[in-house]
KOLTORGU-976119 format. One line per 8 residues: number of its first residue (from 1); their letters; for each residue x negated, z, y negated of C-alpha. Coordinates in nm, 3 decimals, m for minus. Example, Ala and Ser with C-alpha at 12.3 -4.5 7.8 and 13.67 -1.06 7.14 Angstrom:
<atoms>
1) AS) m1.230,0.780,0.450 | m1.367,0.714,0.106;
</atoms>
This chain:
<atoms>
1) MAPPSVDP) 4.190,18.569,2.401 | 4.160,18.517,2.726 | 3.836,18.457,2.821 | 3.781,18.136,2.949 | 3.957,18.099,3.408 | 3.629,17.905,3.612 | 3.712,17.785,3.890 | 3.705,18.118,4.170;
9) RLLNADER) 3.389,18.129,4.377 | 3.238,18.387,4.485 | 3.022,18.699,4.402 | 2.645,18.522,4.275 | 2.390,18.697,4.413 | 2.286,18.939,4.052 | 2.667,19.031,4.004 | 2.669,19.160,4.405;
17) AVLQHVLS) 2.331,19.349,4.384 | 2.512,19.560,4.029 | 2.799,19.606,4.169 | 2.697,19.760,4.529 | 2.419,19.960,4.290 | 2.729,20.063,4.050 | 2.945,20.135,4.314 | 2.678,20.297,4.520;
25) AEFVGASQ) 2.732,20.608,4.318 | 3.014,20.855,4.534 | 3.312,20.912,4.296 | 3.702,20.929,4.404 | 3.825,20.536,4.572 | 3.342,20.425,4.514 | 3.430,20.355,4.932 | 3.757,20.183,4.898;
33) LRSQLDRT) 3.599,19.916,4.645 | 3.287,19.873,4.779 | 3.555,19.723,5.097 | 3.644,19.564,4.831 | 3.330,19.348,4.765 | 3.344,19.079,5.037 | 3.687,18.942,4.910 | 3.621,18.946,4.566;
41) EVTAVWGP) 3.601,18.596,4.276 | 3.471,18.545,3.953 | 3.776,18.455,3.830 | 3.682,18.379,3.361 | 3.345,18.477,3.157 | 3.390,18.630,2.886 | 3.242,18.315,2.657 | 2.928,18.143,2.644;
49) DSVSVDLQ) 2.703,18.162,2.809 | 2.852,18.567,2.911 | 2.726,18.826,3.201 | 2.984,19.005,3.194 | 3.308,18.854,3.407 | 3.674,18.895,3.469 | 3.710,18.926,3.833 | 4.005,18.876,4.144;
57) VREPCEHA) 3.997,19.100,4.475 | 4.199,18.886,4.736 | 4.461,19.029,4.943 | 4.487,19.172,5.213 | 4.185,19.431,5.069 | 4.202,19.862,5.122 | 4.342,19.993,4.711 | 4.122,20.184,4.570;
65) ALPTELVP) 4.325,20.486,4.393 | 4.139,20.604,4.056 | 4.245,20.799,3.802 | 4.188,20.522,3.530 | 4.039,20.172,3.522 | 3.670,20.210,3.431 | 3.455,20.281,3.694 | 3.412,20.672,3.635;
73) VDAHVHDP) 2.996,20.564,3.684 | 2.746,20.579,3.400 | 2.527,20.254,3.475 | 2.221,20.235,3.203 | 2.046,19.985,3.132 | 1.690,19.990,3.055 | 1.362,19.707,2.974 | 1.057,19.763,3.119;
81) SGAYVGTI) 0.937,20.017,2.865 | 1.215,20.229,2.950 | 1.420,20.210,2.678 | 1.759,20.155,2.675 | 1.956,19.838,2.603 | 2.305,19.895,2.694 | 2.556,19.940,3.028 | 2.736,19.813,3.284;
89) LVWTDQGA) 3.073,19.832,3.333 | 3.288,19.837,3.652 | 3.626,19.762,3.559 | 4.024,19.799,3.744 | 4.302,19.686,3.782 | 4.508,19.970,3.725 | 4.264,20.169,3.997 | 4.349,20.017,4.241;
97) TLAALEFA) 4.177,19.676,4.297 | 3.802,19.540,4.100 | 3.877,19.371,3.781 | 3.606,19.326,3.586 | 3.194,19.338,3.589 | 3.053,19.365,3.193 | 2.758,19.403,3.035 | 2.788,19.564,2.781;
105) WITDEMPT) 2.437,19.553,2.565 | 2.318,19.751,2.201 | 2.069,19.473,2.210 | 2.009,19.194,1.882 | 2.092,18.920,2.179 | 2.351,18.887,2.471 | 2.154,18.943,2.755 | 2.234,18.587,2.938;
113) SLPAIVDG) 2.168,18.764,3.250 | 2.221,19.000,3.483 | 1.993,19.342,3.520 | 1.760,19.367,3.832 | 1.769,19.650,4.034 | 1.362,19.822,4.005 | 1.365,20.124,4.189 | 1.664,20.240,4.201;
121) RLSWPA) 1.690,20.196,3.860 | 1.878,19.901,3.638 | 1.637,19.646,3.446 | 1.655,19.378,3.166 | 1.319,19.236,3.048 | 1.236,19.303,2.715;
</atoms>
């Protein structure tokens, strides 16, 4: 089943901060993906109250050349006590443009907000 579409909108502050954090890592294609942020729109949410979203980059943009559709960054999320609660995944469209931002959680409750960047790490309140 396809995620519910939304009227395309610019990234909100939390989405942009998380994407900037993940894309600050150095890997092949990172600079091209970073350059796409100003042209990236949210086009769908993954479900009611979900913070995971589909993305679309408006052309013209510089395309990346990633070998896979998943950005190769381990973006683990921890709660304030340091416990692992999930990971942030950034997906691309055929390795070229930003396609999705996913918060894959392992907690009992679905997160209702993206993690914050605290001391250079992704932190999510317990």
